[in-house]
mmCIF file as Biopython writes it, N, C-alpha, C and O atoms, coordinates in Angstrom:
data_model
#
loop_
_atom_site.group_PDB
_atom_site.id
_atom_site.type_symbol
_atom_site.label_atom_id
_atom_site.label_alt_id
_atom_site.label_comp_id
_atom_site.label_asym_id
_atom_site.label_entity_id
_atom_site.label_seq_id
_atom_site.pdbx_PDB_ins_code
_atom_site.Cartn_x
_atom_site.Cartn_y
_atom_site.Cartn_z
_atom_site.occupancy
_atom_site.B_iso_or_equiv
_atom_site.auth_seq_id
_atom_site.auth_asym_id
_atom_site.pdbx_PDB_model_num
ATOM 1   N N  . MET A ? 1  ? 112.174 111.603 91.117  1.0 0.0 1  A 1 
ATOM 2   C CA . MET A ? 1  ? 111.526 110.479 91.775  1.0 0.0 1  A 1 
ATOM 3   C C  . MET A ? 1  ? 112.082 109.189 91.181  1.0 0.0 1  A 1 
ATOM 4   O O  . MET A ? 1  ? 112.098 109.019 89.962  1.0 0.0 1  A 1 
ATOM 5   N N  . ASP A ? 2  ? 112.526 108.300 92.024  1.0 0.0 2  A 1 
ATOM 6   C CA . ASP A ? 2  ? 113.089 107.019 91.603  1.0 0.0 2  A 1 
ATOM 7   C C  . ASP A ? 2  ? 111.945 106.032 91.332  1.0 0.0 2  A 1 
ATOM 8   O O  . ASP A ? 2  ? 111.206 105.671 92.248  1.0 0.0 2  A 1 
ATOM 9   N N  . ALA A ? 3  ? 111.804 105.603 90.091  1.0 0.0 3  A 1 
ATOM 10  C CA . ALA A ? 3  ? 110.696 104.733 89.691  1.0 0.0 3  A 1 
ATOM 11  C C  . ALA A ? 3  ? 110.722 103.390 90.423  1.0 0.0 3  A 1 
ATOM 12  O O  . ALA A ? 3  ? 109.669 102.866 90.785  1.0 0.0 3  A 1 
ATOM 13  N N  . LYS A ? 4  ? 111.893 102.837 90.641  1.0 0.0 4  A 1 
ATOM 14  C CA . LYS A ? 4  ? 112.011 101.536 91.316  1.0 0.0 4  A 1 
ATOM 15  C C  . LYS A ? 4  ? 111.561 101.638 92.781  1.0 0.0 4  A 1 
ATOM 16  O O  . LYS A ? 4  ? 110.818 100.788 93.270  1.0 0.0 4  A 1 
ATOM 17  N N  . LYS A ? 5  ? 112.025 102.698 93.478  1.0 0.0 5  A 1 
ATOM 18  C CA . LYS A ? 5  ? 111.637 102.882 94.883  1.0 0.0 5  A 1 
ATOM 19  C C  . LYS A ? 5  ? 110.135 103.116 95.002  1.0 0.0 5  A 1 
ATOM 20  O O  . LYS A ? 5  ? 109.478 102.570 95.888  1.0 0.0 5  A 1 
ATOM 21  N N  . LEU A ? 6  ? 109.604 103.930 94.104  1.0 0.0 6  A 1 
ATOM 22  C CA . LEU A ? 6  ? 108.172 104.205 94.114  1.0 0.0 6  A 1 
ATOM 23  C C  . LEU A ? 6  ? 107.390 102.915 93.881  1.0 0.0 6  A 1 
ATOM 24  O O  . LEU A ? 6  ? 106.395 102.653 94.557  1.0 0.0 6  A 1 
ATOM 25  N N  . GLY A ? 7  ? 107.840 102.121 92.930  1.0 0.0 7  A 1 
ATOM 26  C CA . GLY A ? 7  ? 107.176 100.859 92.628  1.0 0.0 7  A 1 
ATOM 27  C C  . GLY A ? 7  ? 107.144 99.924  93.818  1.0 0.0 7  A 1 
ATOM 28  O O  . GLY A ? 7  ? 106.136 99.265  94.070  1.0 0.0 7  A 1 
ATOM 29  N N  . LYS A ? 8  ? 108.252 99.864  94.556  1.0 0.0 8  A 1 
ATOM 30  C CA . LYS A ? 8  ? 108.309 99.013  95.751  1.0 0.0 8  A 1 
ATOM 31  C C  . LYS A ? 8  ? 107.315 99.481  96.804  1.0 0.0 8  A 1 
ATOM 32  O O  . LYS A ? 8  ? 106.679 98.666  97.473  1.0 0.0 8  A 1 
ATOM 33  N N  . LYS A ? 9  ? 107.181 100.802 96.951  1.0 0.0 9  A 1 
ATOM 34  C CA . LYS A ? 9  ? 106.239 101.349 97.929  1.0 0.0 9  A 1 
ATOM 35  C C  . LYS A ? 9  ? 104.795 101.050 97.537  1.0 0.0 9  A 1 
ATOM 36  O O  . LYS A ? 9  ? 103.968 100.715 98.385  1.0 0.0 9  A 1 
ATOM 37  N N  . ILE A ? 10 ? 104.506 101.174 96.254  1.0 0.0 10 A 1 
ATOM 38  C CA . ILE A ? 10 ? 103.153 100.862 95.778  1.0 0.0 10 A 1 
ATOM 39  C C  . ILE A ? 10 ? 102.837 99.393  96.056  1.0 0.0 10 A 1 
ATOM 40  O O  . ILE A ? 10 ? 101.768 99.064  96.570  1.0 0.0 10 A 1 
ATOM 41  N N  . LYS A ? 11 ? 103.773 98.522  95.713  1.0 0.0 11 A 1 
ATOM 42  C CA . LYS A ? 11 ? 103.553 97.087  95.917  1.0 0.0 11 A 1 
ATOM 43  C C  . LYS A ? 11 ? 103.377 96.769  97.401  1.0 0.0 11 A 1 
ATOM 44  O O  . LYS A ? 11 ? 102.471 96.024  97.771  1.0 0.0 11 A 1 
ATOM 45  N N  . LEU A ? 12 ? 104.228 97.322  98.239  1.0 0.0 12 A 1 
ATOM 46  C CA . LEU A ? 12 ? 104.150 97.069  99.676  1.0 0.0 12 A 1 
ATOM 47  C C  . LEU A ? 12 ? 102.794 97.503  100.229 1.0 0.0 12 A 1 
ATOM 48  O O  . LEU A ? 12 ? 102.160 96.762  100.980 1.0 0.0 12 A 1 
ATOM 49  N N  . ALA A ? 13 ? 102.355 98.690  99.860  1.0 0.0 13 A 1 
ATOM 50  C CA . ALA A ? 13 ? 101.068 99.202  100.347 1.0 0.0 13 A 1 
ATOM 51  C C  . ALA A ? 13 ? 99.914  98.337  99.839  1.0 0.0 13 A 1 
ATOM 52  O O  . ALA A ? 13 ? 98.948  98.102  100.565 1.0 0.0 13 A 1 
ATOM 53  N N  . ARG A ? 14 ? 100.011 97.870  98.611  1.0 0.0 14 A 1 
ATOM 54  C CA . ARG A ? 14 ? 98.966  97.023  98.034  1.0 0.0 14 A 1 
ATOM 55  C C  . ARG A ? 14 ? 98.894  95.680  98.765  1.0 0.0 14 A 1 
ATOM 56  O O  . ARG A ? 14 ? 97.810  95.211  99.110  1.0 0.0 14 A 1 
ATOM 57  N N  . VAL A ? 15 ? 100.060 95.066  98.998  1.0 0.0 15 A 1 
ATOM 58  C CA . VAL A ? 15 ? 100.117 93.772  99.675  1.0 0.0 15 A 1 
ATOM 59  C C  . VAL A ? 15 ? 99.623  93.886  101.117 1.0 0.0 15 A 1 
ATOM 60  O O  . VAL A ? 15 ? 98.979  92.970  101.628 1.0 0.0 15 A 1 
ATOM 61  N N  . GLU A ? 16 ? 99.925  95.013  101.774 1.0 0.0 16 A 1 
ATOM 62  C CA . GLU A ? 16 ? 99.442  95.237  103.148 1.0 0.0 16 A 1 
ATOM 63  C C  . GLU A ? 16 ? 97.921  95.156  103.225 1.0 0.0 16 A 1 
ATOM 64  O O  . GLU A ? 16 ? 97.370  94.733  104.242 1.0 0.0 16 A 1 
ATOM 65  N N  . LEU A ? 17 ? 97.244  95.560  102.156 1.0 0.0 17 A 1 
ATOM 66  C CA . LEU A ? 17 ? 95.779  95.532  102.113 1.0 0.0 17 A 1 
ATOM 67  C C  . LEU A ? 17 ? 95.253  94.236  101.500 1.0 0.0 17 A 1 
ATOM 68  O O  . LEU A ? 17 ? 94.055  94.098  101.254 1.0 0.0 17 A 1 
ATOM 69  N N  . ASP A ? 18 ? 96.163  93.285  101.256 1.0 0.0 18 A 1 
ATOM 70  C CA . ASP A ? 18 ? 95.804  91.991  100.684 1.0 0.0 18 A 1 
ATOM 71  C C  . ASP A ? 18 ? 95.072  92.154  99.347  1.0 0.0 18 A 1 
ATOM 72  O O  . ASP A ? 18 ? 94.082  91.475  99.073  1.0 0.0 18 A 1 
ATOM 73  N N  . MET A ? 19 ? 95.586  93.069  98.528  1.0 0.0 19 A 1 
ATOM 74  C CA . MET A ? 19 ? 95.016  93.312  97.202  1.0 0.0 19 A 1 
ATOM 75  C C  . MET A ? 19 ? 95.946  92.752  96.141  1.0 0.0 19 A 1 
ATOM 76  O O  . MET A ? 19 ? 97.166  92.750  96.306  1.0 0.0 19 A 1 
ATOM 77  N N  . THR A ? 20 ? 95.359  92.279  95.053  1.0 0.0 20 A 1 
ATOM 78  C CA . THR A ? 20 ? 96.164  91.882  93.900  1.0 0.0 20 A 1 
ATOM 79  C C  . THR A ? 20 ? 96.327  93.109  93.001  1.0 0.0 20 A 1 
ATOM 80  O O  . THR A ? 20 ? 95.660  94.126  93.185  1.0 0.0 20 A 1 
ATOM 81  N N  . GLN A ? 21 ? 97.223  92.988  92.034  1.0 0.0 21 A 1 
ATOM 82  C CA . GLN A ? 21 ? 97.352  94.073  91.053  1.0 0.0 21 A 1 
ATOM 83  C C  . GLN A ? 21 ? 96.016  94.261  90.332  1.0 0.0 21 A 1 
ATOM 84  O O  . GLN A ? 21 ? 95.610  95.387  90.045  1.0 0.0 21 A 1 
ATOM 85  N N  . GLY A ? 22 ? 95.352  93.168  90.050  1.0 0.0 22 A 1 
ATOM 86  C CA . GLY A ? 22 ? 94.053  93.232  89.374  1.0 0.0 22 A 1 
ATOM 87  C C  . GLY A ? 22 ? 93.009  93.959  90.203  1.0 0.0 22 A 1 
ATOM 88  O O  . GLY A ? 22 ? 92.211  94.733  89.673  1.0 0.0 22 A 1 
ATOM 89  N N  . ASP A ? 23 ? 93.017  93.703  91.525  1.0 0.0 23 A 1 
ATOM 90  C CA . ASP A ? 23 ? 92.072  94.386  92.420  1.0 0.0 23 A 1 
ATOM 91  C C  . ASP A ? 23 ? 92.282  95.898  92.368  1.0 0.0 23 A 1 
ATOM 92  O O  . ASP A ? 23 ? 91.327  96.665  92.246  1.0 0.0 23 A 1 
ATOM 93  N N  . LEU A ? 24 ? 93.539  96.310  92.461  1.0 0.0 24 A 1 
ATOM 94  C CA . LEU A ? 24 ? 93.851  97.741  92.450  1.0 0.0 24 A 1 
ATOM 95  C C  . LEU A ? 24 ? 93.500  98.358  91.105  1.0 0.0 24 A 1 
ATOM 96  O O  . LEU A ? 24 ? 92.918  99.441  91.038  1.0 0.0 24 A 1 
ATOM 97  N N  . ALA A ? 25 ? 93.851  97.671  90.055  1.0 0.0 25 A 1 
ATOM 98  C CA . ALA A ? 25 ? 93.548  98.180  88.707  1.0 0.0 25 A 1 
ATOM 99  C C  . ALA A ? 25 ? 92.043  98.355  88.514  1.0 0.0 25 A 1 
ATOM 100 O O  . ALA A ? 25 ? 91.593  99.374  87.991  1.0 0.0 25 A 1 
ATOM 101 N N  . LYS A ? 26 ? 91.271  97.358  88.940  1.0 0.0 26 A 1 
ATOM 102 C CA . LYS A ? 26 ? 89.812  97.430  88.800  1.0 0.0 26 A 1 
ATOM 103 C C  . LYS A ? 26 ? 89.252  98.597  89.606  1.0 0.0 26 A 1 
ATOM 104 O O  . LYS A ? 26 ? 88.382  99.327  89.129  1.0 0.0 26 A 1 
ATOM 105 N N  . ALA A ? 27 ? 89.754  98.771  90.829  1.0 0.0 27 A 1 
ATOM 106 C CA . ALA A ? 27 ? 89.281  99.868  91.691  1.0 0.0 27 A 1 
ATOM 107 C C  . ALA A ? 27 ? 89.576  101.230 91.080  1.0 0.0 27 A 1 
ATOM 108 O O  . ALA A ? 27 ? 88.850  102.198 91.309  1.0 0.0 27 A 1 
ATOM 109 N N  . MET A ? 28 ? 90.653  101.292 90.296  1.0 0.0 28 A 1 
ATOM 110 C CA . MET A ? 28 ? 91.049  102.563 89.688  1.0 0.0 28 A 1 
ATOM 111 C C  . MET A ? 28 ? 90.516  102.743 88.270  1.0 0.0 28 A 1 
ATOM 112 O O  . MET A ? 28 ? 90.581  103.838 87.711  1.0 0.0 28 A 1 
ATOM 113 N N  . GLY A ? 29 ? 89.986  101.664 87.690  1.0 0.0 29 A 1 
ATOM 114 C CA . GLY A ? 29 ? 89.473  101.740 86.324  1.0 0.0 29 A 1 
ATOM 115 C C  . GLY A ? 29 ? 90.576  101.783 85.280  1.0 0.0 29 A 1 
ATOM 116 O O  . GLY A ? 29 ? 90.425  102.393 84.222  1.0 0.0 29 A 1 
ATOM 117 N N  . ILE A ? 30 ? 91.706  101.116 85.598  1.0 0.0 30 A 1 
ATOM 118 C CA . ILE A ? 30 ? 92.814  101.048 84.638  1.0 0.0 30 A 1 
ATOM 119 C C  . ILE A ? 30 ? 93.193  99.591  84.423  1.0 0.0 30 A 1 
ATOM 120 O O  . ILE A ? 30 ? 92.648  98.703  85.080  1.0 0.0 30 A 1 
ATOM 121 N N  . MET A ? 31 ? 94.108  99.343  83.524  1.0 0.0 31 A 1 
ATOM 122 C CA . MET A ? 31 ? 94.519  97.975  83.222  1.0 0.0 31 A 1 
ATOM 123 C C  . MET A ? 31 ? 95.556  97.471  84.230  1.0 0.0 31 A 1 
ATOM 124 O O  . MET A ? 31 ? 96.369  98.241  84.743  1.0 0.0 31 A 1 
ATOM 125 N N  . GLN A ? 32 ? 95.511  96.177  84.500  1.0 0.0 32 A 1 
ATOM 126 C CA . GLN A ? 32 ? 96.433  95.554  85.443  1.0 0.0 32 A 1 
ATOM 127 C C  . GLN A ? 32 ? 97.877  95.745  85.015  1.0 0.0 32 A 1 
ATOM 128 O O  . GLN A ? 32 ? 98.760  95.887  85.860  1.0 0.0 32 A 1 
ATOM 129 N N  . LYS A ? 33 ? 98.127  95.751  83.707  1.0 0.0 33 A 1 
ATOM 130 C CA . LYS A ? 33 ? 99.519  95.903  83.257  1.0 0.0 33 A 1 
ATOM 131 C C  . LYS A ? 33 ? 100.067 97.292  83.592  1.0 0.0 33 A 1 
ATOM 132 O O  . LYS A ? 33 ? 101.282 97.471  83.676  1.0 0.0 33 A 1 
ATOM 133 N N  . SER A ? 34 ? 99.195  98.263  83.779  1.0 0.0 34 A 1 
ATOM 134 C CA . SER A ? 34 ? 99.651  99.591  84.219  1.0 0.0 34 A 1 
ATOM 135 C C  . SER A ? 34 ? 100.188 99.507  85.644  1.0 0.0 34 A 1 
ATOM 136 O O  . SER A ? 34 ? 101.243 100.063 85.949  1.0 0.0 34 A 1 
ATOM 137 N N  . ILE A ? 35 ? 99.459  98.811  86.516  1.0 0.0 35 A 1 
ATOM 138 C CA . ILE A ? 35 ? 99.911  98.634  87.897  1.0 0.0 35 A 1 
ATOM 139 C C  . ILE A ? 35 ? 101.239 97.884  87.909  1.0 0.0 35 A 1 
ATOM 140 O O  . ILE A ? 35 ? 102.154 98.244  88.650  1.0 0.0 35 A 1 
ATOM 141 N N  . SER A ? 36 ? 101.341 96.849  87.096  1.0 0.0 36 A 1 
ATOM 142 C CA . SER A ? 36 ? 102.576 96.076  86.997  1.0 0.0 36 A 1 
ATOM 143 C C  . SER A ? 36 ? 103.740 96.964  86.573  1.0 0.0 36 A 1 
ATOM 144 O O  . SER A ? 36 ? 104.836 96.867  87.127  1.0 0.0 36 A 1 
ATOM 145 N N  . GLY A ? 37 ? 103.503 97.821  85.600  1.0 0.0 37 A 1 
ATOM 146 C CA . GLY A ? 37 ? 104.538 98.736  85.127  1.0 0.0 37 A 1 
ATOM 147 C C  . GLY A ? 37 ? 105.002 99.694  86.209  1.0 0.0 37 A 1 
ATOM 148 O O  . GLY A ? 37 ? 106.193 99.978  86.331  1.0 0.0 37 A 1 
ATOM 149 N N  . TYR A ? 38 ? 104.049 100.192 86.997  1.0 0.0 38 A 1 
ATOM 150 C CA . TYR A ? 38 ? 104.407 101.090 88.096  1.0 0.0 38 A 1 
ATOM 151 C C  . TYR A ? 38 ? 105.233 100.351 89.142  1.0 0.0 38 A 1 
ATOM 152 O O  . TYR A ? 38 ? 106.269 100.839 89.592  1.0 0.0 38 A 1 
ATOM 153 N N  . GLU A ? 39 ? 104.755 99.164  89.523  1.0 0.0 39 A 1 
ATOM 154 C CA . GLU A ? 39 ? 105.422 98.407  90.585  1.0 0.0 39 A 1 
ATOM 155 C C  . GLU A ? 39 ? 106.817 97.928  90.180  1.0 0.0 39 A 1 
ATOM 156 O O  . GLU A ? 39 ? 107.703 97.806  91.025  1.0 0.0 39 A 1 
ATOM 157 N N  . ASN A ? 40 ? 107.007 97.662  88.911  1.0 0.0 40 A 1 
ATOM 158 C CA . ASN A ? 40 ? 108.313 97.197  88.440  1.0 0.0 40 A 1 
ATOM 159 C C  . ASN A ? 40 ? 109.258 98.338  88.071  1.0 0.0 40 A 1 
ATOM 160 O O  . ASN A ? 40 ? 110.379 98.097  87.624  1.0 0.0 40 A 1 
ATOM 161 N N  . GLY A ? 41 ? 108.810 99.571  88.257  1.0 0.0 41 A 1 
ATOM 162 C CA . GLY A ? 41 ? 109.659 100.728 87.983  1.0 0.0 41 A 1 
ATOM 163 C C  . GLY A ? 41 ? 109.884 100.980 86.508  1.0 0.0 41 A 1 
ATOM 164 O O  . GLY A ? 41 ? 110.837 101.663 86.130  1.0 0.0 41 A 1 
ATOM 165 N N  . ILE A ? 42 ? 109.014 100.434 85.667  1.0 0.0 42 A 1 
ATOM 166 C CA . ILE A ? 42 ? 109.140 100.614 84.224  1.0 0.0 42 A 1 
ATOM 167 C C  . ILE A ? 42 ? 108.506 101.933 83.798  1.0 0.0 42 A 1 
ATOM 168 O O  . ILE A ? 42 ? 108.996 102.616 82.899  1.0 0.0 42 A 1 
ATOM 169 N N  . VAL A ? 43 ? 107.405 102.275 84.465  1.0 0.0 43 A 1 
ATOM 170 C CA . VAL A ? 43 ? 106.643 103.482 84.133  1.0 0.0 43 A 1 
ATOM 171 C C  . VAL A ? 43 ? 106.374 104.264 85.413  1.0 0.0 43 A 1 
ATOM 172 O O  . VAL A ? 43 ? 106.023 103.680 86.439  1.0 0.0 43 A 1 
ATOM 173 N N  . LEU A ? 44 ? 106.535 105.567 85.355  1.0 0.0 44 A 1 
ATOM 174 C CA . LEU A ? 44 ? 106.167 106.429 86.486  1.0 0.0 44 A 1 
ATOM 175 C C  . LEU A ? 44 ? 104.716 106.877 86.295  1.0 0.0 44 A 1 
ATOM 176 O O  . LEU A ? 44 ? 104.359 107.380 85.230  1.0 0.0 44 A 1 
ATOM 177 N N  . PRO A ? 45 ? 103.880 106.699 87.319  1.0 0.0 45 A 1 
ATOM 178 C CA . PRO A ? 45 ? 102.514 107.207 87.189  1.0 0.0 45 A 1 
ATOM 179 C C  . PRO A ? 45 ? 102.517 108.733 87.226  1.0 0.0 45 A 1 
ATOM 180 O O  . PRO A ? 45 ? 103.402 109.354 87.815  1.0 0.0 45 A 1 
ATOM 181 N N  . SER A ? 46 ? 101.515 109.320 86.588  1.0 0.0 46 A 1 
ATOM 182 C CA . SER A ? 46 ? 101.373 110.772 86.688  1.0 0.0 46 A 1 
ATOM 183 C C  . SER A ? 46 ? 101.059 111.101 88.144  1.0 0.0 46 A 1 
ATOM 184 O O  . SER A ? 46 ? 100.654 110.222 88.905  1.0 0.0 46 A 1 
ATOM 185 N N  . LEU A ? 47 ? 101.240 112.348 88.529  1.0 0.0 47 A 1 
ATOM 186 C CA . LEU A ? 47 ? 100.935 112.748 89.901  1.0 0.0 47 A 1 
ATOM 187 C C  . LEU A ? 47 ? 99.458  112.537 90.209  1.0 0.0 47 A 1 
ATOM 188 O O  . LEU A ? 47 ? 99.099  112.165 91.326  1.0 0.0 47 A 1 
ATOM 189 N N  . GLU A ? 48 ? 98.612  112.774 89.227  1.0 0.0 48 A 1 
ATOM 190 C CA . GLU A ? 48 ? 97.170  112.565 89.395  1.0 0.0 48 A 1 
ATOM 191 C C  . GLU A ? 48 ? 96.876  111.080 89.661  1.0 0.0 48 A 1 
ATOM 192 O O  . GLU A ? 48 ? 96.089  110.743 90.545  1.0 0.0 48 A 1 
ATOM 193 N N  . THR A ? 49 ? 97.514  110.209 88.892  1.0 0.0 49 A 1 
ATOM 194 C CA . THR A ? 49 ? 97.326  108.766 89.074  1.0 0.0 49 A 1 
ATOM 195 C C  . THR A ? 49 ? 97.889  108.320 90.415  1.0 0.0 49 A 1 
ATOM 196 O O  . THR A ? 49 ? 97.286  107.498 91.105  1.0 0.0 49 A 1 
ATOM 197 N N  . LEU A ? 50 ? 99.037  108.858 90.780  1.0 0.0 50 A 1 
ATOM 198 C CA . LEU A ? 50 ? 99.649  108.500 92.058  1.0 0.0 50 A 1 
ATOM 199 C C  . LEU A ? 50 ? 98.749  108.906 93.221  1.0 0.0 50 A 1 
ATOM 200 O O  . LEU A ? 50 ? 98.658  108.193 94.220  1.0 0.0 50 A 1 
ATOM 201 N N  . GLU A ? 51 ? 98.091  110.042 93.090  1.0 0.0 51 A 1 
ATOM 202 C CA . GLU A ? 51 ? 97.160  110.490 94.125  1.0 0.0 51 A 1 
ATOM 203 C C  . GLU A ? 51 ? 95.995  109.507 94.257  1.0 0.0 51 A 1 
ATOM 204 O O  . GLU A ? 51 ? 95.557  109.208 95.368  1.0 0.0 51 A 1 
ATOM 205 N N  . LYS A ? 52 ? 95.494  109.004 93.127  1.0 0.0 52 A 1 
ATOM 206 C CA . LYS A ? 52 ? 94.407  108.021 93.147  1.0 0.0 52 A 1 
ATOM 207 C C  . LYS A ? 52 ? 94.882  106.712 93.774  1.0 0.0 52 A 1 
ATOM 208 O O  . LYS A ? 52 ? 94.158  106.090 94.552  1.0 0.0 52 A 1 
ATOM 209 N N  . ILE A ? 53 ? 96.109  106.299 93.429  1.0 0.0 53 A 1 
ATOM 210 C CA . ILE A ? 53 ? 96.682  105.084 94.014  1.0 0.0 53 A 1 
ATOM 211 C C  . ILE A ? 53 ? 96.762  105.233 95.530  1.0 0.0 53 A 1 
ATOM 212 O O  . ILE A ? 53 ? 96.390  104.323 96.270  1.0 0.0 53 A 1 
ATOM 213 N N  . ALA A ? 54 ? 97.249  106.384 95.988  1.0 0.0 54 A 1 
ATOM 214 C CA . ALA A ? 54 ? 97.377  106.634 97.425  1.0 0.0 54 A 1 
ATOM 215 C C  . ALA A ? 54 ? 96.029  106.501 98.129  1.0 0.0 54 A 1 
ATOM 216 O O  . ALA A ? 54 ? 95.941  105.902 99.201  1.0 0.0 54 A 1 
ATOM 217 N N  . LYS A ? 55 ? 94.983  107.058 97.527  1.0 0.0 55 A 1 
ATOM 218 C CA . LYS A ? 55 ? 93.651  106.981 98.130  1.0 0.0 55 A 1 
ATOM 219 C C  . LYS A ? 55 ? 93.165  105.538 98.188  1.0 0.0 55 A 1 
ATOM 220 O O  . LYS A ? 55 ? 92.638  105.102 99.212  1.0 0.0 55 A 1 
ATOM 221 N N  . LYS A ? 56 ? 93.335  104.803 97.111  1.0 0.0 56 A 1 
ATOM 222 C CA . LYS A ? 56 ? 92.872  103.410 97.065  1.0 0.0 56 A 1 
ATOM 223 C C  . LYS A ? 56 ? 93.650  102.533 98.041  1.0 0.0 56 A 1 
ATOM 224 O O  . LYS A ? 56 ? 93.113  101.559 98.568  1.0 0.0 56 A 1 
ATOM 225 N N  . LEU A ? 57 ? 94.908  102.878 98.280  1.0 0.0 57 A 1 
ATOM 226 C CA . LEU A ? 57 ? 95.747  102.080 99.170  1.0 0.0 57 A 1 
ATOM 227 C C  . LEU A ? 57 ? 95.776  102.632 100.602 1.0 0.0 57 A 1 
ATOM 228 O O  . LEU A ? 57 ? 96.517  102.144 101.455 1.0 0.0 57 A 1 
ATOM 229 N N  . LYS A ? 58 ? 94.958  103.650 100.841 1.0 0.0 58 A 1 
ATOM 230 C CA . LYS A ? 58 ? 94.809  104.236 102.186 1.0 0.0 58 A 1 
ATOM 231 C C  . LYS A ? 58 ? 96.133  104.741 102.765 1.0 0.0 58 A 1 
ATOM 232 O O  . LYS A ? 58 ? 96.440  104.542 103.941 1.0 0.0 58 A 1 
ATOM 233 N N  . LYS A ? 59 ? 96.896  105.393 101.907 1.0 0.0 59 A 1 
ATOM 234 C CA . LYS A ? 59 ? 98.163  105.999 102.318 1.0 0.0 59 A 1 
ATOM 235 C C  . LYS A ? 59 ? 98.115  107.476 101.964 1.0 0.0 59 A 1 
ATOM 236 O O  . LYS A ? 59 ? 97.345  107.899 101.101 1.0 0.0 59 A 1 
ATOM 237 N N  . SER A ? 60 ? 98.951  108.254 102.646 1.0 0.0 60 A 1 
ATOM 238 C CA . SER A ? 60 ? 99.037  109.669 102.299 1.0 0.0 60 A 1 
ATOM 239 C C  . SER A ? 60 ? 99.835  109.805 100.995 1.0 0.0 60 A 1 
ATOM 240 O O  . SER A ? 60 ? 100.668 108.961 100.666 1.0 0.0 60 A 1 
ATOM 241 N N  . PHE A ? 61 ? 99.563  110.866 100.281 1.0 0.0 61 A 1 
ATOM 242 C CA . PHE A ? 61 ? 100.286 111.131 99.043  1.0 0.0 61 A 1 
ATOM 243 C C  . PHE A ? 61 ? 101.800 111.216 99.341  1.0 0.0 61 A 1 
ATOM 244 O O  . PHE A ? 61 ? 102.622 110.723 98.569  1.0 0.0 61 A 1 
ATOM 245 N N  . GLY A ? 62 ? 102.141 111.842 100.460 1.0 0.0 62 A 1 
ATOM 246 C CA . GLY A ? 62 ? 103.523 112.018 100.868 1.0 0.0 62 A 1 
ATOM 247 C C  . GLY A ? 62 ? 104.260 110.714 101.105 1.0 0.0 62 A 1 
ATOM 248 O O  . GLY A ? 62 ? 105.478 110.652 100.933 1.0 0.0 62 A 1 
ATOM 249 N N  . TYR A ? 63 ? 103.538 109.666 101.502 1.0 0.0 63 A 1 
ATOM 250 C CA . TYR A ? 63 ? 104.146 108.354 101.726 1.0 0.0 63 A 1 
ATOM 251 C C  . TYR A ? 63 ? 104.907 107.898 100.493 1.0 0.0 63 A 1 
ATOM 252 O O  . TYR A ? 63 ? 105.998 107.337 100.599 1.0 0.0 63 A 1 
ATOM 253 N N  . PHE A ? 64 ? 104.330 108.139 99.327  1.0 0.0 64 A 1 
ATOM 254 C CA . PHE A ? 64 ? 104.936 107.693 98.082  1.0 0.0 64 A 1 
ATOM 255 C C  . PHE A ? 64 ? 106.040 108.631 97.589  1.0 0.0 64 A 1 
ATOM 256 O O  . PHE A ? 64 ? 106.897 108.227 96.802  1.0 0.0 64 A 1 
ATOM 257 N N  . LEU A ? 65 ? 106.017 109.866 98.045  1.0 0.0 65 A 1 
ATOM 258 C CA . LEU A ? 65 ? 107.004 110.842 97.588  1.0 0.0 65 A 1 
ATOM 259 C C  . LEU A ? 65 ? 108.268 110.856 98.443  1.0 0.0 65 A 1 
ATOM 260 O O  . LEU A ? 65 ? 109.320 111.300 97.982  1.0 0.0 65 A 1 
ATOM 261 N N  . ASP A ? 66 ? 108.177 110.376 99.686  1.0 0.0 66 A 1 
ATOM 262 C CA . ASP A ? 66 ? 109.342 110.337 100.556 1.0 0.0 66 A 1 
ATOM 263 C C  . ASP A ? 66 ? 110.399 109.407 99.989  1.0 0.0 66 A 1 
ATOM 264 O O  . ASP A ? 66 ? 110.095 108.302 99.541  1.0 0.0 66 A 1 
ATOM 265 N N  . GLU A ? 67 ? 111.623 109.858 100.014 1.0 0.0 67 A 1 
ATOM 266 C CA . GLU A ? 67 ? 112.717 109.021 99.491  1.0 0.0 67 A 1 
ATOM 267 C C  . GLU A ? 67 ? 113.265 108.144 100.574 1.0 0.0 67 A 1 
ATOM 268 O O  . GLU A ? 67 ? 114.189 107.368 100.332 1.0 0.0 67 A 1 
#
């Protein structure tokens, strides 16, 4: 899984819902810098975390896994 591509997809889905990184982080109960790390391709979220992100962003899990 390409961390940069995944990060772009997370950011795009978040912006589509007019959410800030802080909004998403709060909804997930994690720190905003974690969301920033995912979106910038610095850190890959675990599959469990990615599944939670998908639910919060109203996307299918597969949306984030497609290359």
